[in-house]
Structures are given as structure tokens and as C-alpha cells.
TIDRENKOL-699433 format. One record per residue (C-alpha): x, y, z. Coordinates in Angstrom, 2 decimals. Example, Ala and Ser with C-alpha at 12.3 -4.5 7.8 and 13.67 -1.06 7.14 Angstrom:
! TIDRENKOL-699433
<<12.30; -4.50; 7.80>>
<<13.67; -1.06; 7.14>>
This chain:
! TIDRENKOL-699433
<<-38.84; 19.51; 32.46>>
<<-40.73; 22.31; 30.75>>
<<-41.25; 22.29; 26.92>>
<<-40.67; 25.96; 25.51>>
<<-41.51; 27.46; 22.25>>
<<-39.87; 30.83; 21.18>>
<<-39.44; 32.95; 18.09>>
<<-36.41; 34.04; 15.95>>
<<-36.77; 35.56; 12.65>>
<<-40.53; 34.46; 12.25>>
<<-39.55; 30.58; 12.73>>
<<-40.84; 29.12; 15.81>>
<<-38.10; 27.05; 17.82>>
<<-38.56; 24.81; 20.37>>
<<-36.27; 23.50; 23.66>>
<<-37.20; 22.09; 26.96>>
<<-35.58; 23.90; 30.15>>
<<-34.43; 21.62; 33.10>>
<<-34.89; 23.21; 36.93>>
<<-33.33; 21.91; 39.66>>
<<-35.26; 20.70; 42.45>>
<<-35.70; 23.09; 45.38>>
<<-34.02; 25.82; 44.12>>
<<-35.43; 29.30; 43.88>>
<<-33.92; 31.67; 40.83>>
<<-31.95; 29.16; 39.85>>
<<-28.31; 30.29; 37.29>>
<<-29.11; 28.79; 34.11>>
<<-26.80; 26.84; 31.36>>
<<-27.95; 27.51; 28.06>>
<<-26.63; 24.79; 25.07>>
<<-26.29; 25.34; 21.57>>
<<-26.02; 22.06; 19.66>>
<<-23.51; 20.92; 16.86>>
<<-24.16; 20.83; 13.06>>
<<-25.94; 18.37; 12.23>>
<<-27.50; 17.63; 16.08>>
<<-30.32; 18.79; 18.20>>
<<-31.77; 19.91; 21.42>>
<<-32.50; 16.28; 21.66>>
<<-28.65; 14.59; 21.73>>
<<-27.32; 12.94; 24.54>>
<<-24.45; 15.36; 25.46>>
<<-27.08; 17.64; 25.77>>
<<-29.07; 15.82; 28.29>>
<<-26.36; 14.57; 30.09>>
<<-25.07; 17.85; 30.99>>
<<-28.76; 19.09; 31.93>>
<<-28.95; 16.52; 34.47>>
<<-25.98; 17.47; 35.33>>
<<-26.20; 20.71; 36.06>>
<<-29.16; 20.73; 37.70>>
<<-27.83; 17.96; 40.44>>
<<-25.60; 20.78; 41.15>>
<<-27.98; 23.76; 41.58>>
<<-27.87; 24.97; 38.16>>
<<-30.89; 24.82; 35.39>>
<<-29.95; 24.09; 32.13>>
<<-32.13; 24.78; 28.56>>
<<-31.52; 22.89; 25.24>>
<<-33.13; 23.69; 22.21>>
<<-33.42; 22.85; 18.82>>
<<-31.68; 25.52; 15.98>>
<<-33.72; 26.30; 13.29>>
<<-33.74; 23.26; 10.75>>
<<-33.02; 20.79; 13.23>>
<<-35.20; 18.53; 15.30>>
<<-38.55; 19.89; 16.24>>
<<-37.99; 23.49; 14.98>>
<<-39.12; 25.05; 12.03>>
<<-37.19; 26.03; 8.87>>
<<-35.36; 23.28; 6.26>>
<<-31.94; 22.93; 6.94>>
<<-30.37; 23.53; 4.14>>
<<-32.18; 27.18; 3.63>>
<<-32.01; 28.67; 6.93>>
<<-28.35; 26.83; 8.36>>
<<-25.45; 29.91; 8.83>>
<<-23.31; 30.49; 11.56>>
<<-25.21; 34.13; 11.87>>
<<-28.74; 32.84; 12.03>>
<<-27.48; 29.94; 15.13>>
<<-26.07; 33.21; 16.59>>
<<-29.49; 34.66; 16.62>>
<<-31.07; 31.69; 17.52>>
<<-28.74; 31.33; 20.30>>
<<-29.47; 35.26; 21.77>>
<<-32.91; 34.80; 21.51>>
<<-32.74; 31.60; 23.80>>
<<-30.90; 33.91; 25.75>>
<<-33.35; 36.35; 25.95>>
<<-36.35; 34.01; 26.23>>
<<-34.87; 32.02; 29.26>>
<<-33.47; 35.04; 31.42>>
<<-36.37; 36.97; 31.01>>
<<-38.30; 34.46; 32.84>>
<<-39.47; 35.10; 36.67>>
<<-37.98; 31.19; 37.75>>
<<-34.68; 32.10; 36.78>>
<<-31.60; 33.80; 38.23>>
<<-29.43; 36.62; 36.70>>
<<-26.51; 34.36; 36.38>>
<<-26.39; 32.29; 33.26>>
<<-23.68; 30.54; 31.03>>
<<-23.25; 29.15; 27.80>>
<<-22.56; 25.53; 26.49>>
<<-21.39; 24.39; 23.16>>
<<-20.51; 21.56; 21.15>>
<<-18.77; 21.78; 17.57>>
<<-20.43; 24.02; 15.96>>
<<-22.57; 25.15; 19.09>>
<<-19.17; 26.20; 20.39>>
<<-18.52; 28.10; 17.50>>
<<-21.88; 29.95; 17.54>>
<<-21.14; 30.28; 21.42>>
<<-18.08; 32.29; 20.58>>
<<-19.91; 34.65; 18.11>>
<<-22.78; 34.84; 20.54>>
<<-20.76; 35.84; 23.67>>
<<-18.92; 38.69; 21.42>>
<<-22.97; 40.30; 21.50>>
<<-23.75; 39.15; 25.32>>
<<-20.90; 40.73; 27.34>>
<<-22.18; 44.03; 25.65>>
<<-25.90; 43.74; 26.78>>
<<-25.81; 41.15; 29.96>>
<<-23.58; 41.86; 32.88>>
<<-24.63; 38.62; 34.69>>
<<-22.99; 36.38; 31.44>>
<<-20.51; 34.62; 33.70>>
<<-18.64; 31.65; 31.89>>
<<-18.35; 29.30; 28.69>>
<<-17.89; 25.85; 28.28>>
<<-16.95; 24.77; 24.62>>
<<-16.32; 21.52; 23.04>>
<<-14.52; 20.81; 19.72>>
<<-15.36; 24.72; 18.53>>
<<-14.35; 25.49; 14.81>>
<<-12.50; 28.87; 14.91>>
<<-13.30; 29.31; 10.50>>
<<-15.21; 27.36; 8.29>>
<<-11.82; 26.32; 6.53>>
<<-11.44; 23.74; 9.17>>
<<-14.92; 22.34; 8.36>>
<<-13.77; 22.65; 4.61>>
<<-10.65; 20.50; 5.35>>
<<-12.44; 18.23; 7.03>>
<<-15.12; 17.23; 4.50>>
<<-12.32; 16.17; 2.39>>
<<-10.52; 14.08; 4.83>>
<<-13.56; 12.19; 7.02>>
<<-17.37; 10.75; 6.09>>
<<-19.67; 13.77; 6.93>>
<<-23.32; 14.54; 6.41>>
<<-24.46; 14.50; 2.41>>
<<-25.80; 17.95; 3.11>>
<<-22.07; 19.55; 3.17>>
<<-21.60; 20.44; -0.23>>
<<-19.63; 22.87; -2.26>>
<<-22.63; 24.82; -2.93>>
<<-23.61; 24.63; 1.14>>
<<-20.01; 25.53; 2.51>>
<<-20.14; 28.86; 0.05>>
<<-23.17; 29.82; 0.45>>
<<-23.98; 29.07; 4.35>>
<<-20.74; 28.08; 5.97>>
<<-18.52; 30.81; 5.72>>
<<-17.05; 32.33; 9.20>>
<<-13.86; 33.13; 10.78>>
<<-14.33; 33.82; 14.76>>
<<-10.62; 34.94; 15.26>>
<<-11.00; 38.95; 15.54>>
<<-14.30; 38.64; 18.07>>
<<-11.97; 36.05; 20.65>>
<<-9.54; 38.85; 22.67>>
<<-11.48; 39.94; 24.88>>
<<-13.23; 36.87; 25.85>>
<<-12.87; 35.43; 29.15>>
<<-14.28; 32.96; 32.03>>
<<-13.87; 30.00; 29.19>>
<<-13.28; 26.44; 29.28>>
<<-11.67; 24.70; 26.09>>
<<-12.53; 21.29; 25.73>>
<<-10.85; 19.29; 22.71>>
<<-9.81; 15.62; 21.72>>
<<-6.61; 15.58; 20.16>>
<<-7.08; 12.90; 17.82>>
<<-10.35; 14.81; 16.38>>
<<-10.87; 14.52; 12.50>>
<<-13.70; 16.46; 12.07>>
<<-12.19; 20.08; 13.98>>
<<-8.60; 19.71; 14.63>>
<<-7.32; 20.49; 18.07>>
<<-5.39; 23.19; 16.69>>
<<-8.71; 25.33; 16.53>>
<<-8.20; 24.59; 20.99>>
<<-4.59; 25.73; 21.36>>
<<-5.56; 29.01; 19.44>>
<<-8.36; 29.98; 21.28>>
<<-6.78; 29.64; 24.30>>
<<-3.97; 31.38; 23.25>>
<<-5.56; 34.02; 22.74>>
<<-8.68; 34.61; 25.30>>
<<-7.94; 36.33; 28.66>>
<<-7.82; 34.86; 31.94>>
<<-9.98; 32.58; 33.75>>
<<-9.78; 30.33; 31.17>>
<<-8.11; 26.59; 31.03>>
<<-7.10; 23.92; 28.10>>
<<-8.64; 20.29; 28.51>>
<<-7.60; 17.75; 26.12>>
<<-8.64; 13.83; 25.71>>
<<-5.63; 12.18; 24.87>>
<<-6.70; 10.14; 21.99>>
<<-10.12; 12.12; 21.92>>
<<-12.43; 11.48; 18.91>>
<<-14.86; 14.61; 17.80>>
<<-17.88; 13.20; 19.70>>
<<-15.78; 12.34; 22.44>>
<<-17.29; 8.51; 22.32>>
<<-14.54; 7.32; 25.20>>
<<-16.79; 6.48; 28.36>>
<<-13.71; 8.16; 30.57>>
<<-13.46; 11.17; 28.63>>
<<-17.44; 11.90; 29.12>>
<<-16.94; 11.50; 32.72>>
<<-14.08; 14.11; 32.54>>
<<-16.44; 16.62; 29.82>>
<<-19.12; 16.29; 32.46>>
<<-17.29; 16.51; 35.86>>
<<-14.99; 19.77; 34.47>>
<<-18.28; 21.60; 32.67>>
<<-20.20; 21.12; 36.00>>
<<-17.41; 22.21; 37.96>>
<<-16.66; 25.26; 35.64>>
<<-20.23; 26.71; 36.06>>
<<-20.51; 26.47; 39.62>>
<<-17.48; 28.25; 40.08>>
<<-18.68; 31.12; 38.32>>
<<-22.49; 30.63; 38.56>>
<<-23.13; 29.83; 41.74>>
């Protein structure tokens, strides 16, 4: 596991590159974490290890204002900024001599929205961008705002934060996306599962929708966690190896 620093908009961001053993120039997956999470989340680490076991490298990093990366969360957190973080991470990792050309993205919750936003740019810049997996991804800021009135969320989610930092609508960017695995719990109270069904309807083949019965936002059920790992790794093996 290699510690890596890179910059975006004059902020220093931190991450870790997990490399599979005995593999020359492996393909790589770059992960984007949730709104209040970090690259050290158990989900990111589990996926990194599972990818490595199957010959795929994985880069997990802290978005600005999170974990060990620079920036004050309330001041630097927007979807546009997180998209730029992810694009900078892709450029940093894909320019390495020990990484192969093919790469994919994994995003959870807000990280899923970030991957969707970045994919629209990456498709035009990288011919070897081959696959994406999103979990519980919101398509608009409205779904997060509704959830904040019904569930217990971080105190940093205020009306002012929504107004100035979290206004987005990704629906106009989705029609030309493909090679995407979409996963969602059908009892998600933070990002409603309707987001997953709408996303699946508009993106192009190859695509797949996995719905976890009675699954929550964080996928706390151990059987769901095992299925998430298996589905994710199989998707990346299919399109990156």
C-alpha cells in the first residue's frame, strides 16, 4: 500500500494506492467516498482488498475537507469540487508507470454522484475508462434535502449549506453513460431507491441494477455486504481485465 499525495485547486489531498501482488501494470479502480466519510471507510478498504485479490489495483483517497486532506469541510464541499478532486486523482494515478491503461470508478452515496459527474468528462478524455460501480447515488440535491428533514444527519447539513454548497442535478448527464453497475438498498431513507431505478432506465447497456431487499443506506446487512463485494469485483473483472 503506497501513500500518495496530489493537488487540486491548490489543496493537498491524500490517498493510498493498493497494488496486487505479482501483477505488472494492473488496471486500477479509483474510489470516491460518501459526503461525511473518507478514504479510510471500511467499505473502501474492503473493496480495495477484494480488487487486489483479483489482479486489480485500487486507489482510495480523502476528498478535500475530509480525512487527511486539506480544506475546511463547510467551505470546500461541493459536488463540483469533489468532481475536480476525482478528476485530479484519475490523472495522478493513470499517469503512473506501474499502472495499466484501463481504469474504472467506484462511488458510494455522494461519491456515486461524484463518479457520475466525472464520468461525463472522463468519457471524452480517456479511451480506457471502461467501467463504473455506484452505490446509493443521489441524482439531485433535492433527494438529500428531503432526507435531511426525515432522518438524523450530520449537524453540518444546514439550510445554508444546501443553498450554497449542495445544489446539483445530474439527470442531463446520464443518457450517454454505459458499463455501469448500480446498487441500492430498497429501504434506504437517506437516498431514496427511486434514484437507482431512474439511473438504470436512462443509461446505456451494458448496465446492471442490484437492489438489496430491506437494505439500508450504509449496507449494514452482512449478506448484502458480501453480495456488494462480489458484484463489484465481478463487474470490474469483466470490463477491466
